[in-house]
C-alpha positions in Angstrom: 0.0 0.0 0.0 1.3 3.4 -1.0 1.2 6.6 1.1 -1.2 9.4 0.5 -1.2 13.2 1.1 -3.6 12.6 4.0 -0.8 10.6 5.8 1.5 13.7 6.1 -0.5 15.6 8.7 -0.7 12.3 10.7 3.1 12.0 10.6 3.5 15.5 11.9 1.0 14.9 14.7 2.8 11.7 15.7 6.1 13.5 15.8 4.8 16.4 18.0 2.9 14.0 20.4 5.9 11.7 20.8 8.2 14.7 21.5 5.9 16.0 24.1 5.4 12.6 25.6 8.9 12.5 26.8 8.5 15.9 28.5 10.6 17.8 26.1 10.7 21.5 26.1 9.1 23.4 23.2 12.5 24.1 21.6 13.2 20.3 21.4 9.7 19.6 20.2 10.1 22.3 17.5 13.4 20.7 16.4 11.6 17.3 16.1 8.8 18.7 14.0 11.0 20.7 11.7 13.2 17.6 11.0 10.0 15.6 10.3 8.6 18.3 8.0 11.9 18.2 6.1 11.5 14.4 5.7 7.9 14.8 4.7 8.9 17.2 1.9 11.1 14.6 0.4 9.1 11.4 1.1 8.3 9.0 -1.7 4.5 8.5 -1.7 4.9 5.2 -3.5 6.3 3.7 -0.3 4.1 2.4 2.5 3.4 4.7 5.4 5.5 2.6 7.9 8.6 3.3 5.9 8.2 7.0 6.6 7.0 6.2 10.1 10.2 4.4 10.8 12.3 7.4 9.7 10.2 9.8 11.8 10.5 7.8 15.0 14.3 7.4 14.5 14.5 11.2 14.4 12.3 11.4 17.5 14.6 9.0 19.4 17.7 10.8 18.2 16.6 14.3 19.0 15.0 13.5 22.4 17.7 11.0 23.5 15.0 8.6 24.5 15.4 5.0 23.1 11.8 4.1 23.9 9.5 7.2 24.2 6.4 5.1 24.6 7.8 2.7 27.3 5.5 3.9 30.1 2.5 3.7 27.8 3.4 0.1 26.8 3.8 -0.8 30.5 0.4 0.7 31.3 -1.5 -1.2 28.6 0.4 -4.4 29.1 -0.8 -4.3 32.8 -4.3 -3.3 31.8 -4.6 -6.1 29.3 -3.3 -8.7 31.8 -5.9 -7.6 34.3 -8.6 -8.1 31.7 -7.2 -11.4 30.5 -8.9 -13.8 32.9 -12.3 -12.4 32.2 -11.8 -12.4 28.5 -10.5 -15.9 28.6 -13.7 -16.9 30.4 -15.7 -15.2 27.6 -13.9 -17.3 25.0 -14.2 -20.5 27.1 -17.9 -20.0 27.6 -18.7 -19.0 24.0 -20.6 -21.4 21.7 -18.2 -20.2 19.0 -14.8 -19.8 20.9 -12.7 -19.2 17.8 -15.0 -16.4 16.5 -15.1 -14.8 20.0 -11.3 -14.9 20.1 -11.0 -13.3 16.7 -13.4 -10.6 17.8 -11.4 -9.9 21.0 -8.1 -9.9 19.0 -9.6 -7.2 16.7 -10.8 -5.2 19.8 -7.2 -5.2 21.1 -6.1 -3.4 18.0 -7.6 -0.2 19.5 -4.4 0.0 21.6 -2.6 2.0 18.8 -0.7 5.1 19.8 0.3 5.8 16.2 -3.4 6.7 15.7 -4.2 8.3 19.0 -2.2 9.3 22.0 -5.1 9.8 24.3 -6.6 6.3 24.6 -8.4 5.7 27.9 -9.2 2.5 29.8 -12.9 3.1 29.3 -12.4 3.2 25.5 -10.7 -0.2 25.6 -13.5 -1.6 27.7 -16.2 -0.2 25.4 -14.3 -1.5 22.3 -14.3 -5.0 23.8 -18.0 -4.8 24.6 -18.8 -3.5 21.1 -16.6 -6.2 19.4 -18.6 -9.0 20.9 -21.9 -7.8 19.6 -21.2 -5.8 16.4 -21.9 -7.4 13.1 -18.9 -7.7 10.8 -18.1 -9.4 7.6 -17.4 -13.1 8.5 -17.4 -14.2 4.9 -13.8 -15.3 5.1 -13.9 -16.8 8.6 -14.4 -20.4 7.5 -11.6 -20.0 5.0 -9.4 -18.6 7.7 -10.2 -21.5 10.0 -9.5 -24.0 7.2 -6.2 -22.3 6.3 -5.1 -22.6 9.9 -5.8 -26.3 10.0 -4.1 -26.9 6.7 -0.9 -24.9 7.4 2.2 -26.6 8.7 4.1 -23.3 9.5 2.2 -20.2 10.7 3.7 -16.8 11.3 1.7 -14.5 13.5 2.8 -10.9 13.1 2.1 -9.0 16.3 1.3 -5.3 16.4 1.2 -3.4 19.7 2.0 -3.9 23.4 -1.1 -4.7 25.4 -2.7 -5.9 22.2 -0.6 -9.0 22.3 -2.5 -10.2 25.3 -5.6 -10.1 23.1 -3.6 -12.0 20.5 -2.8 -14.6 23.1 -6.5 -15.3 23.5 -6.7 -16.1 19.7 -3.4 -18.0 19.6 -4.7 -20.3 22.4 -7.6 -21.2 20.1 -5.2 -22.2 17.3 -2.7 -25.0 16.9 -0.1 -23.0 18.6 2.6 -25.6 18.2 2.6 -24.6 14.5 2.8 -20.9 15.3 5.8 -18.6 15.6 4.9 -15.1 16.8 6.9 -12.1 15.6 7.6 -8.8 17.4 9.7 -5.8 16.5 13.5 -5.9 16.7 13.6 -2.6 18.7 11.1 0.0 20.0 8.9 2.1 17.7 5.8 3.8 18.8 4.0 1.3 21.2 4.7 -1.7 19.0 5.4 -4.9 20.9 9.0 -6.0 21.4 10.4 -9.1 23.0 10.3 -7.4 26.4 6.5 -7.0 26.0 6.1 -10.6 24.9 7.9 -11.8 28.0 6.0 -9.5 30.4 2.6 -10.6 29.0 3.4 -14.3 29.1 3.2 -14.7 25.3 6.6 -16.5 25.3 5.2 -19.1 27.7 2.5 -20.0 25.1 4.3 -19.9 21.8 7.7 -19.4 20.2 8.4 -15.7 19.7 11.1 -14.1 17.5 12.1 -10.6 16.5 11.9 -9.3 13.0 15.1 -7.3 13.2 13.4 -4.0 12.2 12.2 -0.8 13.9 9.6 0.1 11.3 6.0 0.2 12.6 4.9 -2.6 10.2 6.7 -5.3 8.3 8.9 -3.7 5.7 10.5 -6.9 4.4 13.7 -5.5 3.0 14.4 -3.9 6.4 13.8 -7.1 8.3 16.5 -9.7 9.2 17.5 -12.5 6.9 16.3 -15.0 9.4 12.8 -13.4 9.5 12.6 -13.1 5.7 13.5 -16.8 5.4 10.7 -17.7 7.9 8.3 -15.5 6.1 9.0 -17.2 2.8 8.7 -20.7 4.3 5.4 -20.0 6.2 2.3 -21.6 4.7 0.2 -19.0 6.4 0.8 -15.5 7.8 -1.6 -13.9 10.3 -0.9 -10.1 10.2 -2.3 -8.0 13.0 -2.9 -4.2 12.8 -2.8 -1.4 10.3 1.0 -1.2 10.0 1.2 -4.8 8.9 -1.7 -4.3 6.5 0.0 -1.2 5.0 3.3 -3.0 4.4 2.0 -6.4 3.3 -1.3 -5.7 1.5 0.4 -6.1 -1.9 2.4 -9.2 -1.0 1.8 -12.3 -3.0 1.5 -14.4 0.1 -1.2 -16.4 1.9 -2.0 -13.7 4.5 -5.0 -13.1 6.7 -5.2 -9.5 8.0 -6.9 -8.9 11.3 -7.4 -5.3 12.4 -9.7 -2.5 13.1 -9.8 0.2 10.4 -8.9 3.3 12.5 -8.1 5.9 9.9 -9.8 7.2 6.7 -6.9 6.2 4.5 -7.0 2.6 5.6 -10.7 2.5 5.5 -10.8 3.7 1.9 -8.1 1.2 0.9 -10.2 -1.6 2.4 -13.4 -0.2 1.1 -15.1 0.1 4.5 -16.0 2.6 7.1 -13.7 3.9 9.9 -14.2 1.6 12.9 -14.9 -1.5 10.8 -13.7 -4.9 12.2 -11.6 -6.7 9.5 -10.7 -10.3 8.9 -9.6 -10.5 5.3 -7.4 -12.6 3.1 -4.8 -10.8 1.0 -6.3 -9.6 -2.2 -2.9 -9.9 -4.0 -2.7 -13.6 -3.1 -6.3 -14.2 -4.1 -5.7 -12.5 -7.4 -2.5 -14.5 -8.0 -4.1 -17.9 -7.4 -7.2 -16.9 -9.3 
């Protein structure tokens, strides 16, 4: 997926919010924003938004001197999700359709995205969970997803954000997790999950977890490690969580199921849906390639 002019104001907003998040003075915040504006002036709109996002957040870390500006936010939402986990696990266990319920909760977890909003409240997460369990959404590809999971021998599950990975765990526990390898970022970017988050939330106790070797807020294959790219190529099925993974892999000729909540107008237009829509969708590029 390419970038659009509408992405540029979002990049600038992210930069300013991240700079202020680490309690920088206005002079430092201004330096961050000016550096980002210079990058935006030269950006290649044919590249996916996470390519630019990676550049922006490297600038933020360099100028502020903070290796992980979102660390406290990640800790907060990891803790919140872990408190919610027993009740959500009970909802899955008591559901007549446990896999569907787990998918709905995994989508709900995608609301924990500080690339989209830096003001997410606990009440919003709770409301999103409630809504996800009763909102109608397009389940036309659910059976195909379920069949693909059963058929696959090697599955890569591309995680998105800290906190959200607890919701992912609920879904993974409904899948043949002995066939699954989860993937987190190689180093911090926005509130994306890293190995530290996977350990804290207990994900590493359930399934094998690896790093992708990149600090882009998505899966920019050429920026990932050779080991990850080899695993990606060999996987029979990829489950890709969140907008960043959709933005970077929507054109990939690979058997991918995207699971996300469409949280911005650009993504919604690309998916052909309304903002807020719950998405479980197979890669269009792969469907086109196989006819």
